[in-house]
N, C-alpha and C positions, 0 to 999 in steps of 0.2 A: 393219755386218760387212767385212772384208776379202776374206773372199772368195763374197761376195753371198748369201748365206744368212742367214737368221733364223733362230733357231732357240726352238722355242715350247715352254714347259710349262705344262701343263695339270694343275689342281688342283682335282677335286672333292672338295667335301664329299658323302659319301654317303649318308647316311642321310636329309637333304635333300633330296637331287635323287631319292630312292626315293620319299619320301610326295608331292614333290611330282610326281611322273610319275604317281602313283596316283590324285591327285586330280584332276591332268586327264585324263587318259584312261582311267578303268576307275572301277568299281564295287567298294565292300566288301564286293561278296560273289566277287570274283575271285580266284580263288588267290594267295599271296603273291609266285608268281612274278610275277607281273603287275605291271609297272612296275619290274622288273629290266632293265638295259641292259647293252651292252659297255664298257665304260669304253674301252678305243682307240678304238673305231670314233666312240664320241663326240669322243672329243682328235682326232683326227683331222680328223673333221668341222669343227671348230670352229680348227683350223688351217687348213682349205683355201676355208673361204668367209672367213676375216679377212684386211683388207685389211694387203698388205705394205707397203713403201717402196718409192719406185719402184726398179726395177732388183733387186729381192730378189726371191727366192723363200723361204716358209715350208717349215718343215719341222719337223714333231711328234722332240722332241728326249728331253721325258720324259711320262709322264701316273701322276700320285699322286691313291691314293685315299684319305680320310679317311672314318673310322668308330669308333666310338664299341664296347667291350666291355661288355654288360650285366652287371650285378654276377650274381656264380657264390651269394653268400647270397640275394639275393629274384628274382631271375630264373634260375635252372637251366638251364632248360630253349633260354632265347634264347642263355643265356648259351653250352653245349651247342656249339647251333646255329652262335654265332657261330664258334666257334672252329676247328668244321668246316671251315667257310670259308674259315678260312686254311691248310688244308693240313697235311700232317705236321708235326710240330717238328722245326728241326735248320737 
């Protein structure tokens, strides 16, 4: 990079990350919020701890989280909860 900055994009598979975090650090009896993390804080940590080429500094440029949406027909409660997480439409 000509400006001495390595721009980093972090892509997170939201559902697998959540499930793996719960499996590693929490029990099934804990509330569903256990295992949720701030994706920007995670991406920042990964960016800061990653090795930059000599003479370069790393800067988080993008953090993208990918998750599925449960079927409204088969899992209406899960679908409604997921849509609420997205915030207002528009």
